[in-house]
N, C-alpha and C positions, 0 to 999 in steps of 0.2 A: 024728544027731539033735541032738546038742549044737550042731553048726554051724548047723543049721536054726533052732534056737531062738535062737541068738545073732543070726542074720540077721533073725529076726522082731522081736527086741527093738531092733535098730538098723537100721531100714529105710534104704535108700539115699536120701540127700538129693538133691533136684533140683539140677541145676547152676545156678550163679548166673546171673542175667540178663545176657546178653551173653556167657556162656561157650560153649564149643563152637566148632565151625567157623564162623568169621565173627562169632561173638558178641562177642568182645572188641573187634573193630574197630567193630562196630555200637554198642556201649556208648560207646566212646570218641568215635565220631563224633557220637552224640547229645549227650554232655557237651560236646564241642567246639562243636557247633552252638549249644547254649545259651550257652556262653561267648562265641562270636562274636556272638550276638544282643545279649548285654549290652554287649560292647565297641562294636558298631556303634550301639547305642542311645545310649551315652555320647558317641560321636563325633558322632552326629547332633545330640545336644543341644548339644554345644559348637559345631558348625557353625551350628546354628540361632541360638545366642546371638550368634555373631560376625556372622551375617547381619542379625540384629535390630539389633545395634550399628551395622553399616554403613548400614542403612536409616535409622536415626535420625540418623546423622551426615551423610548426603547431604541437602542442601536447597538453598535459594536461595543464590546467592553473597552474600558479605558486602558491607558498604557500601564497602569499599576498592575492590572491582572497579568500582563505579559512579562512583568519585571522579573519574577522568580525564574521562569524558564529562560529568559534572555541572559540573566546573570549566570545560570548554570551552563548555558551554551558558551558564553564568553570565557568562563574560567576553565572549563573542561574540554573545549574544542578549539576555540579561536586562539587562546593563549598558548596551548601546547604547539599548535601549528606554527605560530609566529616564532616560538623558541626553536623548533626544529629547523625552520628556514634560516634562522640566525646561525645555528650550529653547522649548517651545511657549508658555511664559509670558514670553518675552523678545523683544527686538528685537535681531537680530544679523546682521551682514553677512558673517560668516565670518572677519573680520580682527581687529576690535577686541574689546573686552570686551562680553559680552552685557549689555543693560540690562533690568531687570525692567519689564514692561508690564502684568502682571496678566492680565485676561481680554480684552484688546483683540484679540488674534489670534482668539480663539474667537468674539467678537462679529462680527468681519469674516467669519469662516468661516460663521457662521449667515446672514449677509446677502448673501454673494457669490453672484450667479447663475451665475457660471462654475463655482464649486464644486458647486452643485446639479446643473448639467448634467453635470459630470464624474462625480458619483456615480451619476446616472441611466444614463449611457452605460456605466459599469462594470458596473452590475447587468444591463443589457440584454445586454452582451457575455458576461457569466457565464452567464445563462440560455440564450442561443443556443448558446454553446459546449457546454454540457451536452446540450442537445436534439440538436445536430448530431453531436457526437462519440461520445456514449455508445452509441447503437444501432449505428453503424458499427464502433466498436471491439469491441463485444460480439460481433457477427456474425463479424467477421474473426478474433477471438480463438478462438471456438468452431471456426471452419473450420481455423485453423492448428493446433489441437490434434488434428485428425483424422489419418487415414492416407492422404490423397489422393496421387495421383501428382504428383511434382515439387513437393510442398508445401514441402519444406525450401528449395528454390532460390527459389521465389516469395516465401516469408516473408523470406528473407535480403535480397532486393531491396527488399521493402516496408519493411523496418526500416532502410534506409540513412539516412533523414532524422535518425534518432536519433544518428548519428555526427557530424553537423555542429553547429557552434555557431549560436545564434539569430541573431547578428549577420551571420555569413557567409551564412546562408540568406536573411535579409532583403535583403541586398545583391543576391543572385542574383535574387530576385523583383522587386526594384526595377528591375533591368535588363530583366526580361521585361515589366514593366508600364509601361515608358517609352513615351510616346505617339509619340516620334519614330523610334526604331529598335528598339523592343522587339516582342515577339510580339503584344502587345495592339493594335498598330497594324494588324495584319492581321485579327484576330478580333474587334476592338472593335465594328465595325458590326453584326456578328451578335449581339452581346450587348446592343445598344441604345445604344452609345456611338459616335456617328458619327465623332468626331475621335480616338477611341482614348484619350481622357484619362480613364481609369477612376479614377485617384487624385485627379482634380480635381473629381469629383462626390461629394456627401456620402454618398449610399447606396452608390455604387461603392467609395469608400475604406473605409467600414465593412465592406462585404462582402469586400473584399480582405483586410483584417486577419483577419476571421473565417475565411476560406478558408486563408490562409497558416498561421495557428496550428493549424487542424485538420490540414492536411497535415503539419505538423511533429510534432504530439503525439499524433495517433491511433495511430501505431505503438507509442508507449510504453504506452498503455492497452490496445492489442491484446495486447501482451506480458503485461500483468497478467492479462487475461482468459484468455489461452492457458494460463498456469500454473494458474489456477483451474479451467479445464475439464479439464485433464489430471489433476487431483486427484480428480475425480469417479469413484467406483468403476464399473468396467465391468459389474459384476454387475447394477447397476440398469437399465442399458440392455438387457442380456440378458433380464432378467425382464420388462421392458416389451414387448420384441419377442415373447416367448412369449405374452403376453396380447393381442397383436395391435395394439400401439400403433405408429403410423408415426413418421416422422422429425419431423414438425411437433409431434405430440402429445408425443413424448419431449423435445423442446426446451422446451415450455412447462410440462410436468409434472415434468421431472427437472432439466434444465440450468439453467433460470432459478432455481428454488428453491435449488439447490445453490450457485449463484453469488451469493446475496444478500449475503454478507459481502464478496465481491470487488467487487460493484457499489458498495457503500457506500465501500469503500476508494478505488476509482477516482474516485468522485464527489467525495470530499473533496479528493483531489489536484487534480482538474480545477477545482473551484470556487476553491480557494486560488490555483492558478496563473493562472486567468482574472482574478481580482481584483488580482493583483500583476503582471500582464503589462506589459512596458514596452519592451523593446529593439526589437521588430518595429514598434511604433508610432513610435518615435523614427526608425528608418531609413526606413520606408515613407512616412509621412504627416506626421511632426512635428506631430501634433495637428490637422492641417488636413484639408480646406480650412476655413479659419477656426479654429473650435474644435470642429468636428463629430466629431472622433475624439480629443478631449482627454479621456482617462480619468484616474482619480485618480492612478495612479503617474506619468503624464506631467505632470499638473498640479503634483505635488510637485517633480518635476525642474525644471520651468520656473520655479517660484517660488524654488527653492533655488539652482540653478546657472546660471540665466540672469538673474533679477532680484536674486539674492543676498539674498533675504528669507528667511533660514534659520529665523527664528522662526515665520513663517506656514507655511513648508514643513514644519516639525516638527509643527505642529498638524494639517496635512493627513495627514502620515504616521501620527500617532496615531489619527486617525479610520480610516485604512485598516487598521491593525492591529486595532482594535476590531471593525470590520465583518467582516473576514476571520475572526477568531477566533469571533465570534458566529455567523456563518453555518455555520462548521464544527461548532461545538458543537450547534447546532440540528439540523443534518443528522444527526449521530450520535445525538442524543437522539430525534428524531422517527422515525427508522428502526429504533429498538430495537437498534442495533449494540452498545451497551454491555452489553446483557443477552443477547446471542446466545451460543449454545454451538456446539460442533463439529457440522457438518452430517453427520458420519460417526458420531455417537454411536449406540451400539447395534448397530453392524455387526460 
């Protein structure tokens, strides 16, 4: 009885939480889990802090990285343009000391009919170059970006003109267009030139320059459009095909809008190149017949290195730089290229 009473006064206490078979391990594991959580939280905070510092530290390169390119541009682009602008107000034959003449070169430039004709021919050549080269380069570039059979081989053959210099290619075409022993002697009558003298005709010579420049530079712009077409996501075409859009509809609704930045880039390169084109004209026609293919760069060369009137040639060169820069800026401005964003935004 006494034992029973004692037992009633001191009831058996419940085992501590976690005691008993597996209890101790469970309690320790819980405490360990909480400790691990606290440690991982602290580690995560430190890692996040380090990541934040890293993100804050990563940015655009400093001015030092741009210094070599900036110096190269200043010494080989800005400084020569400044010197040419200064020479445009002088009379200099390239040997003696330049003498200041004020605005006489500019007055002559304003009244010179040959200069007016050269500016007009340069503008016509630029417009025709863009109209002729852009559609062909665009279509060829989109085709070259596909998966057609033998596409790589045909593209490599087509891009061969890019490997040759303009002077060498112009010499080849001059031989082909020679009316005495060139290919034009055989096919000239079929083209409307009975004697085969294509370069002796005003329209024929201008057309030859347009054709040779297109043959040489269409591969370059094709390569630009090929890169742009390959960057277009395939999912857009797959979705359009599911909706029933054919090849033509996909081209006008997907390919052209996605290539708008590429078109502007190619157009700027093409326009500036056409305005400053020189070597093919020098080799093929030398500005002839007469002055019918004398564009602004060749007029600058003729006055500067044939007539040794470097002051007037500098004025012509200044006009060429101003026109080319203005046309490029207008092209970028009017097309909205400066405000464009990525065509893949939101994908």
